[in-house]
C-alpha positions in Angstrom: -16.0 -12.4 30.8 -13.4 -12.8 33.5 -10.9 -10.9 31.4 -13.4 -8.1 30.8 -13.7 -7.8 34.5 -9.9 -7.9 35.1 -9.4 -5.1 32.6 -12.5 -3.1 33.3 -10.5 0.0 34.5 -8.7 -0.1 31.1 -11.8 -0.4 29.0 -13.5 2.3 31.1 -10.5 4.6 30.5 -10.6 3.9 26.8 -14.3 4.8 26.7 -13.8 7.9 28.8 -10.9 9.0 26.6 -13.1 8.9 23.5 -11.3 6.2 21.7 -13.0 6.0 18.3 -14.0 2.7 16.8 -13.5 1.1 20.2 -14.0 -2.7 20.0 -13.5 -5.0 22.9 -13.7 -8.8 22.4 -12.5 -11.9 24.2 -11.2 -14.8 22.1 -9.2 -17.9 23.1 -8.3 -16.5 26.5 -7.1 -13.1 25.3 -8.9 -9.8 25.5 -8.5 -7.5 22.5 -9.0 -3.8 22.7 -8.9 -2.0 19.4 -9.5 1.6 18.4 -8.0 5.0 17.6 -6.8 7.5 20.1 -6.9 11.2 19.4 -3.2 11.7 20.6 -0.2 9.9 21.9 -0.7 11.0 25.5 -4.1 9.1 25.5 -2.4 5.9 24.2 0.4 6.3 26.8 -2.2 6.7 29.5 -3.9 3.4 28.5 -0.5 1.7 28.7 0.0 3.1 32.2 -3.3 1.7 33.4 -2.5 -1.6 31.7 0.8 -1.7 33.6 -1.0 -1.0 36.9 -3.4 -4.0 36.3 -0.7 -6.3 35.0 2.8 -5.1 36.1 5.3 -5.4 33.3 2.6 -6.8 31.0 3.5 -10.3 32.2 0.2 -12.3 31.9 -0.1 -12.1 28.1 -3.9 -12.1 28.2 -4.5 -8.7 26.6 -3.7 -7.2 23.2 -4.0 -3.4 23.3 -4.3 -2.4 19.7 -5.0 1.3 19.8 -3.3 3.5 17.2 -3.1 7.3 17.2 -4.8 9.6 14.7 -2.1 11.8 13.0 -2.9 15.4 12.1 -1.4 17.5 9.3 1.4 19.0 11.5 3.6 16.1 12.7 7.2 15.6 13.9 9.5 13.1 12.4 12.5 11.2 13.9 15.6 9.9 12.3 16.9 6.5 13.4 20.4 7.0 14.7 21.5 3.5 15.5 25.2 2.8 14.7 24.3 0.5 11.8 21.5 -1.9 12.8 17.7 -1.7 12.5 15.7 -0.3 15.4 13.1 -2.5 16.9 9.5 -1.1 17.1 7.6 -2.7 20.0 3.9 -3.1 20.8 4.3 -1.4 24.1 6.9 0.7 26.0 9.4 -2.0 27.2 11.9 -4.5 26.0 9.6 -7.3 27.2 7.0 -6.2 24.6 6.8 -8.0 21.3 8.5 -6.5 18.3 5.9 -5.4 15.7 8.3 -3.9 13.2 11.7 -2.4 12.5 13.1 0.9 11.2 16.3 0.9 9.3 19.4 2.9 10.3 19.1 6.4 8.9 15.3 6.0 8.1 13.0 8.9 9.0 9.8 7.8 10.7 6.8 9.7 12.2 7.2 10.7 15.9 3.7 10.4 17.3 4.6 11.2 20.9 7.6 11.5 23.2 6.0 9.1 25.7 8.7 9.4 28.4 12.5 9.8 28.6 13.1 6.2 27.5 10.3 5.4 25.0 8.8 7.3 22.1 5.7 6.3 20.2 6.4 6.2 16.4 4.8 5.2 13.1 6.6 3.8 10.1 5.9 4.8 6.4 4.1 1.4 6.2 1.8 2.5 9.1 3.2 0.2 11.7 2.8 1.9 15.1 4.7 1.1 18.3 7.4 2.2 20.8 11.1 2.7 20.2 13.9 3.3 22.6 14.4 7.1 22.5 18.2 7.1 22.6 18.2 5.8 19.0 16.0 8.5 17.7 16.7 12.1 16.8 13.6 14.4 16.5 13.2 16.4 13.3 10.5 19.0 12.9 8.8 18.7 9.5 5.5 19.9 8.1 3.5 17.7 5.8 0.3 18.7 3.9 -2.9 16.7 3.7 
C-alpha cells in the first residue's frame, strides 16, 4: 500500500491516459504497473512522471511494464552501430536494465522518437524498450494488417 501511495501520481496518469488492460499490483516490495498505451508519447509521459517521483529511477521499487499499441502505418529504424549489438533498455537511460538487443544492421520498429537521445522501439520478437538514438537510422515503411 505504501508504494501505491508513493506512485499515486503515476497510476492516476496511467488511468487518465486511458491505458488499456491497466493492472497495478504490489508484490515483494515492488509495485508493478502493466498495460497498453495508445501511443509512444503516452508511454514517454509516464516515464517522465516516474522520473519526477524517483529521480533517475534509483529506488528499484517499481516496474513500469506498459507497451504501445502499434497501428498499420509504422516507421522502422535500422541499427547503425559499427559492428556490435544495440542494447534495448526498459526505460530511457543507461541506468535502466537491458531487456533485449538488436543486431548491427537489423531493422526494428520505431514506436516513438521520445527525445533527442532515446527512441522507443520494438523488435521482431515483440521486445519493447528504449535505444540510444545515435545508433538508429529512421526508415519509413508501410506494413499491412
